[in-house]
DSSP file (Angstrom, degrees, kcal/mol; ACC not computed):
  #  RESIDUE AA STRUCTURE BP1 BP2  ACC     N-H-->O    O-->H-N    N-H-->O    O-->H-N    TCO  KAPPA ALPHA  PHI   PSI    X-CA   Y-CA   Z-CA
    1    1 A M              0   0    0      0, 0.0     2,-0.6     0, 0.0     0, 0.0   0.000 360.0 360.0 360.0 131.4  -88.3  -42.8   29.4
    2    2 A E        +     0   0    0      1,-0.1     3,-0.1     3,-0.0     0, 0.0  -0.845 360.0 177.3-100.5 122.8  -85.9  -45.7   29.0
    3    3 A Y        -     0   0    0     -2,-0.6     3,-0.3     1,-0.3    -1,-0.1   0.555  41.3-124.5 -98.2 -10.3  -84.0  -45.8   25.7
    4    4 A G        -     0   0    0      1,-0.2    -1,-0.3     3,-0.0     0, 0.0  -0.428  36.0 -66.4  92.1-174.0  -81.9  -48.9   26.4
    5    5 A R  S    S+     0   0    0     -2,-0.1     2,-1.7     1,-0.1    -1,-0.2   0.644 103.7  93.2 -92.6 -15.8  -78.1  -49.2   26.4
    6    6 A N    >   +     0   0    0     -3,-0.3     3,-1.1     1,-0.2     4,-0.2  -0.579  45.6 169.0 -84.2  85.7  -77.5  -48.7   22.7
    7    7 A K  G >   +     0   0    0     -2,-1.7     3,-1.6     1,-0.2     6,-0.3   0.677  64.1  74.4 -74.5 -18.1  -76.8  -45.0   22.7
    8    8 A R  G 3  S+     0   0    0      1,-0.3    -1,-0.2    -3,-0.1    -2,-0.1   0.719  88.0  63.4 -70.6 -16.0  -75.5  -44.9   19.1
    9    9 A L  G <  S+     0   0    0     -3,-1.1    -1,-0.3     1,-0.2    -2,-0.2   0.653 102.5  53.7 -74.2 -15.0  -79.1  -45.3   17.9
   10   10 A Y  S X  S-     0   0    0     -3,-1.6     3,-2.2    -4,-0.2    -1,-0.2  -0.811  70.3-174.8-121.9  87.1  -79.7  -41.9   19.6
   11   11 A P  T 3  S+     0   0    0      0, 0.0    -1,-0.1     0, 0.0    -2,-0.1   0.696  81.1  58.7 -60.7 -20.4  -77.2  -39.5   18.2
   12   12 A F  T 3  S+     0   0    0      1,-0.1     2,-1.4     2,-0.1     3,-0.3   0.539  80.0  96.7 -86.9  -4.5  -78.3  -36.6   20.5
   13   13 A W    <   +     0   0    0     -3,-2.2    -3,-0.1    -6,-0.3    -1,-0.1  -0.678  40.6 117.1 -86.3  90.2  -77.5  -38.7   23.6
   14   14 A R  S    S-     0   0    0     -2,-1.4    -1,-0.2     2,-0.2     3,-0.1   0.257  87.2-105.2-134.3   5.6  -74.1  -37.4   24.4
   15   15 A G  S    S+     0   0    0      1,-0.3     2,-0.3    -3,-0.3    -2,-0.1   0.480  79.7 131.0  81.0   1.1  -74.7  -35.9   27.8
   16   16 A N        -     0   0    0     -4,-0.3     2,-0.3     1,-0.0    -1,-0.3  -0.625  48.4-142.2 -87.9 146.4  -74.5  -32.3   26.3
   17   17 A R        -     0   0    0     -2,-0.3     2,-0.5    -3,-0.1    -1,-0.0  -0.810  19.8-113.6-104.9 149.9  -77.2  -29.8   27.0
   18   18 A V        -     0   0    0     -2,-0.3     2,-0.1     2,-0.0     5,-0.0  -0.695  31.5-137.9 -82.5 127.7  -78.5  -27.3   24.5
   19   19 A G    >>  -     0   0    0     -2,-0.5     3,-1.1     1,-0.1     4,-0.8  -0.454  18.2-117.0 -82.1 159.3  -77.6  -23.7   25.4
   20   20 A T  H 3> S+     0   0    0      1,-0.3     4,-1.3     2,-0.2     3,-0.2   0.752 110.5  70.2 -68.6 -22.6  -80.1  -20.9   25.1
   21   21 A E  H 3> S+     0   0    0      1,-0.2     4,-0.5     2,-0.2    -1,-0.3   0.818  96.7  53.4 -64.4 -27.6  -77.8  -19.2   22.5
   22   22 A N  H <4 S+     0   0    0     -3,-1.1     3,-0.4     1,-0.2     4,-0.4   0.829 108.0  49.6 -73.1 -32.0  -78.8  -22.1   20.1
   23   23 A L  H >X S+     0   0    0     -4,-0.8     4,-2.3    -3,-0.2     3,-0.8   0.710  93.0  76.3 -79.1 -21.0  -82.5  -21.4   20.6
   24   24 A D  H 3X S+     0   0    0     -4,-1.3     4,-2.1     1,-0.3    -1,-0.2   0.848  89.8  56.7 -59.8 -35.1  -82.2  -17.7   20.0
   25   25 A K  H 3< S+     0   0    0     -4,-0.5    -1,-0.3    -3,-0.4    -2,-0.2   0.784 111.0  44.1 -68.8 -26.3  -81.9  -18.3   16.2
   26   26 A I  H <4 S+     0   0    0     -3,-0.8    -2,-0.2    -4,-0.4    -1,-0.2   0.904 121.7  35.2 -81.9 -44.9  -85.2  -20.1   16.3
   27   27 A F  H  < S+     0   0    0     -4,-2.3    -2,-0.2     1,-0.2    -3,-0.2   0.630 128.2  34.3 -89.5 -14.1  -87.2  -17.8   18.5
   28   28 A N  S  < S+     0   0    0     -4,-2.1    -1,-0.2    -5,-0.3    -2,-0.1  -0.489  80.9 178.6-135.8  64.9  -85.6  -14.5   17.3
   29   29 A P        -     0   0    0      0, 0.0    30,-0.2     0, 0.0     3,-0.1  -0.297  28.4-150.0 -71.3 153.7  -84.8  -15.0   13.5
   30   30 A R  S    S+     0   0    0      1,-0.3    30,-2.2    -5,-0.1     2,-0.3   0.651  84.7  19.7 -90.8 -20.2  -83.3  -12.2   11.4
   31   31 A R  E     -a   60   0A   0     28,-0.3     2,-0.4     2,-0.0    -1,-0.3  -0.995  64.0-164.9-150.2 149.2  -85.1  -13.5    8.3
   32   32 A I  E     -a   61   0A   0     28,-2.6    30,-3.2    -2,-0.3     2,-0.5  -1.000  10.6-149.7-137.7 133.5  -88.0  -15.7    7.5
   33   33 A A  E     -a   62   0A   0     -2,-0.4     2,-0.9    28,-0.2    28,-0.1  -0.913  10.8-154.1-100.0 126.3  -89.1  -17.4    4.2
   34   34 A V  E >   -a   63   0A   0     28,-2.3    30,-2.6    -2,-0.5     3,-1.3  -0.852  11.6-153.6-101.9  99.7  -92.9  -17.8    3.9
   35   35 A I  E 3  S+a   64   0A   0     -2,-0.9    30,-0.2     1,-0.3    -2,-0.0  -0.599  81.5  19.4 -76.1 126.3  -93.3  -20.8    1.5
   36   36 A G  T 3  S+     0   0    0     28,-2.8     9,-0.3    -2,-0.4    -1,-0.3   0.689  85.3 177.3  86.8  20.5  -96.6  -20.5   -0.3
   37   37 A A    <   +     0   0    0     27,-1.4     2,-0.3    -3,-1.3    -1,-0.2  -0.251   7.9 171.7 -57.3 145.1  -97.0  -16.8    0.4
   38   38 A S        -     0   0    0      5,-0.1    11,-0.2     7,-0.1    33,-0.1  -0.975  46.3-145.4-153.3 160.8 -100.1  -15.3   -1.3
   39   39 A E        +     0   0    0     -2,-0.3     2,-0.5     2,-0.1    -1,-0.1   0.363  65.5 120.0-105.5  -1.2 -102.2  -12.2   -1.6
   40   40 A R  S >  S-     0   0    0      1,-0.1     3,-2.1     2,-0.1     6,-0.4  -0.530  73.1-115.2 -70.5 117.2 -105.4  -14.4   -1.9
   41   41 A E  T 3  S+     0   0    0     -2,-0.5     3,-0.1     1,-0.3    -1,-0.1  -0.241  96.4  18.8 -56.5 132.8 -107.7  -13.4    1.0
   42   42 A G  T 3  S+     0   0    0      1,-0.3    -1,-0.3     2,-0.1     2,-0.1   0.262  92.3 126.8  91.3 -11.2 -108.2  -16.3    3.4
   43   43 A S    <>  -     0   0    0     -3,-2.1     4,-2.2     1,-0.1    -1,-0.3  -0.450  68.6-123.4 -78.9 154.3 -105.2  -18.3    2.4
   44   44 A I  H  > S+     0   0    0      1,-0.2     4,-2.7     2,-0.2     5,-0.2   0.902 112.3  55.5 -61.0 -41.5 -102.7  -19.5    4.9
   45   45 A G  H  > S+     0   0    0     -9,-0.3     4,-2.0     1,-0.2    -1,-0.2   0.890 108.7  46.7 -60.5 -40.4  -99.9  -17.8    3.0
   46   46 A A  H  > S+     0   0    0     -6,-0.4     4,-2.6     2,-0.2    -1,-0.2   0.895 112.0  50.9 -68.3 -39.9 -101.7  -14.4    3.1
   47   47 A K  H  X S+     0   0    0     -4,-2.2     4,-2.6     2,-0.2    -2,-0.2   0.912 109.7  49.9 -64.3 -42.4 -102.5  -14.8    6.8
   48   48 A L  H  X S+     0   0    0     -4,-2.7     4,-2.5     2,-0.2     5,-0.2   0.937 112.9  46.2 -61.2 -46.6  -98.8  -15.6    7.6
   49   49 A M  H  X S+     0   0    0     -4,-2.0     4,-2.3     1,-0.2     5,-0.3   0.937 114.0  48.2 -61.5 -46.6  -97.6  -12.5    5.7
   50   50 A R  H  X S+     0   0    0     -4,-2.6     4,-2.8     1,-0.2    -1,-0.2   0.900 112.7  48.6 -62.0 -41.3 -100.2  -10.3    7.3
   51   51 A N  H  X S+     0   0    0     -4,-2.6     4,-2.2     2,-0.2    -1,-0.2   0.916 110.4  49.9 -67.0 -43.1  -99.4  -11.6   10.8
   52   52 A L  H  <>S+     0   0    0     -4,-2.5     5,-2.3     1,-0.2     4,-0.3   0.927 117.3  40.7 -60.9 -44.4  -95.6  -11.1   10.4
   53   53 A I  H ><5S+     0   0    0     -4,-2.3     3,-1.1    -5,-0.2    -2,-0.2   0.902 113.5  55.2 -69.4 -40.4  -96.1   -7.6    9.1
   54   54 A G  H 3<5S+     0   0    0     -4,-2.8    -2,-0.2     1,-0.3    -1,-0.2   0.826 106.1  49.4 -64.3 -34.4  -98.8   -6.9   11.7
   55   55 A V  T 3<5S-     0   0    0     -4,-2.2    -1,-0.3    -5,-0.1    -2,-0.2   0.478 117.8-111.5 -85.7  -0.4  -96.7   -7.8   14.7
   56   56 A G  T < 5 -     0   0    0     -3,-1.1    -3,-0.2    -4,-0.3    -2,-0.1   0.847  38.1-165.4  79.1  34.1  -93.8   -5.6   13.4
   57   57 A F      < -     0   0    0     -5,-2.3    -1,-0.2    -6,-0.2     4,-0.1  -0.352   4.4-159.2 -54.6 125.6  -91.3   -8.3   12.5
   58   58 A Q        +     0   0    0     -2,-0.1    -1,-0.2     2,-0.1     3,-0.1   0.580  60.6  80.8 -89.5 -11.7  -88.1   -6.4   12.1
   59   59 A G  S    S-     0   0    0    -30,-0.2     2,-0.4     1,-0.1   -28,-0.3  -0.053  92.9 -74.6 -84.2-170.9  -86.2   -9.0   10.0
   60   60 A T  E     -a   31   0A   0    -30,-2.2   -28,-2.6     2,-0.0     2,-0.5  -0.718  39.6-153.2 -88.2 134.5  -86.3   -9.7    6.3
   61   61 A I  E     -a   32   0A   0     -2,-0.4   -28,-0.2   -30,-0.2   -30,-0.0  -0.945   3.8-162.8-109.9 125.4  -89.4  -11.6    5.0
   62   62 A Y  E     -a   33   0A   0    -30,-3.2   -28,-2.3    -2,-0.5     2,-0.4  -0.883   7.9-155.7-107.3 100.5  -88.9  -13.7    1.8
   63   63 A P  E     -a   34   0A   0      0, 0.0     2,-0.5     0, 0.0   -28,-0.2  -0.646  13.2-165.8 -75.8 127.8  -92.3  -14.5    0.3
   64   64 A V  E     +a   35   0A   0    -30,-2.6   -28,-2.8    -2,-0.4   -27,-1.4  -0.963  25.2 145.1-121.4 120.0  -91.9  -17.7   -1.8
   65   65 A N    >   -     0   0    0     -2,-0.5     3,-1.6     3,-0.3   -30,-0.0  -0.806  30.4-160.3-152.7 109.3  -94.5  -18.8   -4.4
   66   66 A P  T 3  S+     0   0    0      0, 0.0    -1,-0.0     0, 0.0    -2,-0.0   0.630  91.9  58.4 -67.4 -12.1  -93.4  -20.5   -7.6
   67   67 A F  T 3  S+     0   0    0      2,-0.0     2,-0.4     1,-0.0     0, 0.0   0.431 102.4  59.4 -96.9   0.1  -96.7  -19.7   -9.3
   68   68 A R    <   -     0   0    0     -3,-1.6    -3,-0.3     1,-0.1     3,-0.1  -0.969  62.5-152.1-129.5 143.7  -96.5  -15.9   -8.8
   69   69 A S  S    S+     0   0    0     -2,-0.4     2,-0.3     1,-0.2    -1,-0.1   0.805  89.4  17.3 -82.0 -29.7  -93.9  -13.4  -10.1
   70   70 A T        -     0   0    0     -6,-0.0     2,-0.4     0, 0.0    -1,-0.2  -0.992  61.4-170.3-139.4 149.3  -94.6  -11.1   -7.1
   71   71 A V  S    S-     0   0    0     -2,-0.3   -33,-0.1    -8,-0.1   -34,-0.0  -0.983  80.3 -13.4-138.1 125.9  -96.2  -11.4   -3.8
   72   72 A Q              0   0    0     -2,-0.4    -1,-0.0     1,-0.1   -34,-0.0   0.795 360.0 360.0  55.4  29.4  -97.0   -8.5   -1.5
   73   73 A G              0   0    0      0, 0.0    -1,-0.1     0, 0.0     0, 0.0   0.436 360.0 360.0-101.8 360.0  -94.8   -6.5   -3.8
């Protein structure tokens, strides 16, 4: 793919490579916020919470839902 000669339009073009230590925070998080967490069966928020707990996620899960005082609590 040719980007042209104006490299300042592409701030990530500096010739540096991303190390795997930077990706570790994405693929092995210590905490996750589930925006829209819910207990309502069939909702995406409920499925996300159930899946995180079901696979044995060892970090902290922060369920976030501004319309509920507690979620999965």
